[in-house]
ChimeraX commands (.cxc) that place a marker at each C-alpha (Angstrom):
marker #1 position -20.96,0.80,-14.15 radius 0.5
marker #1 position -17.38,0.26,-15.35 radius 0.5
marker #1 position -16.03,0.52,-11.82 radius 0.5
marker #1 position -18.40,-2.18,-10.57 radius 0.5
marker #1 position -17.41,-4.46,-13.44 radius 0.5
marker #1 position -13.73,-3.88,-12.67 radius 0.5
marker #1 position -14.27,-4.65,-8.99 radius 0.5
marker #1 position -16.11,-7.85,-9.88 radius 0.5
marker #1 position -13.28,-8.86,-12.24 radius 0.5
marker #1 position -10.66,-8.18,-9.57 radius 0.5
marker #1 position -12.71,-10.12,-7.04 radius 0.5
marker #1 position -13.02,-13.12,-9.38 radius 0.5
marker #1 position -9.28,-13.02,-10.12 radius 0.5
marker #1 position -8.52,-12.86,-6.40 radius 0.5
marker #1 position -10.82,-15.76,-5.61 radius 0.5
marker #1 position -9.20,-17.77,-8.41 radius 0.5
marker #1 position -5.65,-17.06,-7.22 radius 0.5
marker #1 position -6.30,-17.44,-3.50 radius 0.5
marker #1 position -6.22,-21.28,-3.47 radius 0.5
marker #1 position -2.85,-21.34,-5.23 radius 0.5
marker #1 position -1.32,-18.94,-2.73 radius 0.5
marker #1 position -2.72,-20.79,0.28 radius 0.5
marker #1 position -1.50,-24.22,-0.86 radius 0.5
marker #1 position 0.54,-26.09,1.69 radius 0.5
marker #1 position 4.16,-26.77,0.90 radius 0.5
marker #1 position 4.69,-29.95,-1.04 radius 0.5
marker #1 position 6.02,-32.96,0.75 radius 0.5
marker #1 position 9.49,-34.20,-0.03 radius 0.5
marker #1 position 9.52,-36.99,-2.56 radius 0.5
marker #1 position 12.86,-38.49,-1.64 radius 0.5
marker #1 position 14.79,-39.14,1.54 radius 0.5
marker #1 position 17.91,-37.57,0.08 radius 0.5
marker #1 position 17.88,-34.31,-1.86 radius 0.5
marker #1 position 20.20,-35.77,-4.51 radius 0.5
marker #1 position 18.73,-33.98,-7.50 radius 0.5
marker #1 position 18.90,-30.65,-5.74 radius 0.5
marker #1 position 22.50,-31.22,-4.69 radius 0.5
marker #1 position 23.52,-32.16,-8.24 radius 0.5
marker #1 position 21.76,-29.12,-9.71 radius 0.5
marker #1 position 23.41,-26.99,-7.03 radius 0.5
marker #1 position 26.81,-28.35,-7.93 radius 0.5
marker #1 position 26.27,-27.96,-11.68 radius 0.5
marker #1 position 24.34,-24.69,-11.92 radius 0.5
marker #1 position 24.34,-23.11,-8.46 radius 0.5
marker #1 position 20.62,-23.78,-7.92 radius 0.5
marker #1 position 19.47,-23.51,-4.29 radius 0.5
marker #1 position 18.76,-26.70,-2.41 radius 0.5
marker #1 position 15.79,-27.20,-0.05 radius 0.5
marker #1 position 18.22,-27.11,2.85 radius 0.5
marker #1 position 19.54,-23.69,1.82 radius 0.5
marker #1 position 16.04,-22.32,1.29 radius 0.5
marker #1 position 14.96,-23.58,4.73 radius 0.5
marker #1 position 17.96,-21.85,6.28 radius 0.5
marker #1 position 17.14,-18.58,4.48 radius 0.5
marker #1 position 13.49,-18.81,5.59 radius 0.5
marker #1 position 14.54,-19.30,9.22 radius 0.5
marker #1 position 16.84,-16.28,9.03 radius 0.5
marker #1 position 14.11,-14.12,7.48 radius 0.5
marker #1 position 11.71,-15.18,10.23 radius 0.5
marker #1 position 14.24,-14.30,12.92 radius 0.5
marker #1 position 14.90,-10.91,11.28 radius 0.5
marker #1 position 11.18,-10.23,11.22 radius 0.5
marker #1 position 10.93,-11.00,14.93 radius 0.5
marker #1 position 13.93,-8.80,15.72 radius 0.5
marker #1 position 12.57,-5.97,13.59 radius 0.5
marker #1 position 9.22,-5.96,15.38 radius 0.5
marker #1 position 11.02,-5.93,18.74 radius 0.5
marker #1 position 13.06,-2.94,17.57 radius 0.5
marker #1 position 9.93,-1.11,16.40 radius 0.5
marker #1 position 8.30,-1.73,19.78 radius 0.5
marker #1 position 11.37,-0.41,21.63 radius 0.5
marker #1 position 11.49,2.68,19.40 radius 0.5
marker #1 position 7.79,3.37,20.03 radius 0.5
marker #1 position 8.35,3.17,23.79 radius 0.5
marker #1 position 11.38,5.47,23.63 radius 0.5
marker #1 position 9.51,7.94,21.45 radius 0.5
marker #1 position 6.60,8.14,23.88 radius 0.5
marker #1 position 9.00,8.60,26.82 radius 0.5
marker #1 position 10.78,11.42,24.99 radius 0.5
marker #1 position 7.46,13.08,24.13 radius 0.5
marker #1 position 6.31,12.85,27.76 radius 0.5
marker #1 position 9.61,14.36,28.90 radius 0.5
marker #1 position 9.26,17.23,26.45 radius 0.5
marker #1 position 5.74,17.97,27.70 radius 0.5
marker #1 position 6.94,17.86,31.32 radius 0.5
marker #1 position 9.82,20.23,30.55 radius 0.5
marker #1 position 7.49,22.64,28.76 radius 0.5
marker #1 position 5.12,22.55,31.73 radius 0.5
marker #1 position 7.90,23.29,34.22 radius 0.5
marker #1 position 9.26,26.05,32.03 radius 0.5
marker #1 position 5.89,27.81,32.04 radius 0.5
marker #1 position 5.59,27.40,35.83 radius 0.5
marker #1 position 9.08,28.78,36.55 radius 0.5
marker #1 position 9.10,31.94,34.47 radius 0.5
marker #1 position 11.47,34.48,35.93 radius 0.5
marker #1 position 10.22,38.01,36.44 radius 0.5
marker #1 position 11.46,40.66,34.03 radius 0.5
marker #1 position 14.27,42.82,35.45 radius 0.5
marker link #1:1,2 radius 0.2
marker link #1:2,3 radius 0.2
marker link #1:3,4 radius 0.2
marker link #1:4,5 radius 0.2
marker link #1:5,6 radius 0.2
marker link #1:6,7 radius 0.2
marker link #1:7,8 radius 0.2
marker link #1:8,9 radius 0.2
marker link #1:9,10 radius 0.2
marker link #1:10,11 radius 0.2
marker link #1:11,12 radius 0.2
marker link #1:12,13 radius 0.2
marker link #1:13,14 radius 0.2
marker link #1:14,15 radius 0.2
marker link #1:15,16 radius 0.2
marker link #1:16,17 radius 0.2
marker link #1:17,18 radius 0.2
marker link #1:18,19 radius 0.2
marker link #1:19,20 radius 0.2
marker link #1:20,21 radius 0.2
marker link #1:21,22 radius 0.2
marker link #1:22,23 radius 0.2
marker link #1:23,24 radius 0.2
marker link #1:24,25 radius 0.2
marker link #1:25,26 radius 0.2
marker link #1:26,27 radius 0.2
marker link #1:27,28 radius 0.2
marker link #1:28,29 radius 0.2
marker link #1:29,30 radius 0.2
marker link #1:30,31 radius 0.2
marker link #1:31,32 radius 0.2
marker link #1:32,33 radius 0.2
marker link #1:33,34 radius 0.2
marker link #1:34,35 radius 0.2
marker link #1:35,36 radius 0.2
marker link #1:36,37 radius 0.2
marker link #1:37,38 radius 0.2
marker link #1:38,39 radius 0.2
marker link #1:39,40 radius 0.2
marker link #1:40,41 radius 0.2
marker link #1:41,42 radius 0.2
marker link #1:42,43 radius 0.2
marker link #1:43,44 radius 0.2
marker link #1:44,45 radius 0.2
marker link #1:45,46 radius 0.2
marker link #1:46,47 radius 0.2
marker link #1:47,48 radius 0.2
marker link #1:48,49 radius 0.2
marker link #1:49,50 radius 0.2
marker link #1:50,51 radius 0.2
marker link #1:51,52 radius 0.2
marker link #1:52,53 radius 0.2
marker link #1:53,54 radius 0.2
marker link #1:54,55 radius 0.2
marker link #1:55,56 radius 0.2
marker link #1:56,57 radius 0.2
marker link #1:57,58 radius 0.2
marker link #1:58,59 radius 0.2
marker link #1:59,60 radius 0.2
marker link #1:60,61 radius 0.2
marker link #1:61,62 radius 0.2
marker link #1:62,63 radius 0.2
marker link #1:63,64 radius 0.2
marker link #1:64,65 radius 0.2
marker link #1:65,66 radius 0.2
marker link #1:66,67 radius 0.2
marker link #1:67,68 radius 0.2
marker link #1:68,69 radius 0.2
marker link #1:69,70 radius 0.2
marker link #1:70,71 radius 0.2
marker link #1:71,72 radius 0.2
marker link #1:72,73 radius 0.2
marker link #1:73,74 radius 0.2
marker link #1:74,75 radius 0.2
marker link #1:75,76 radius 0.2
marker link #1:76,77 radius 0.2
marker link #1:77,78 radius 0.2
marker link #1:78,79 radius 0.2
marker link #1:79,80 radius 0.2
marker link #1:80,81 radius 0.2
marker link #1:81,82 radius 0.2
marker link #1:82,83 radius 0.2
marker link #1:83,84 radius 0.2
marker link #1:84,85 radius 0.2
marker link #1:85,86 radius 0.2
marker link #1:86,87 radius 0.2
marker link #1:87,88 radius 0.2
marker link #1:88,89 radius 0.2
marker link #1:89,90 radius 0.2
marker link #1:90,91 radius 0.2
marker link #1:91,92 radius 0.2
marker link #1:92,93 radius 0.2
marker link #1:93,94 radius 0.2
marker link #1:94,95 radius 0.2
marker link #1:95,96 radius 0.2
marker link #1:96,97 radius 0.2
marker link #1:97,98 radius 0.2
view
């Protein structure tokens, strides 16, 4: 019974947190990011512009990484097929004992 209660608690917590995670990004309130630029200059806080640039780079890295994984999977299957072919030819071309 404790496991069911825990699962229900986790499910309720998840359902409560889901709307906050799925919220759309807030709209900009000003035409110029003056407050962010001042905070950046004073304390080194990231501006929206910098965060957008970082997000674009992360997205491009994710795309490149999945392309690399796909290429590695293809190469691995080609190597495995080659190994099986070599093993098959080796068995077919056994030399007689002298």
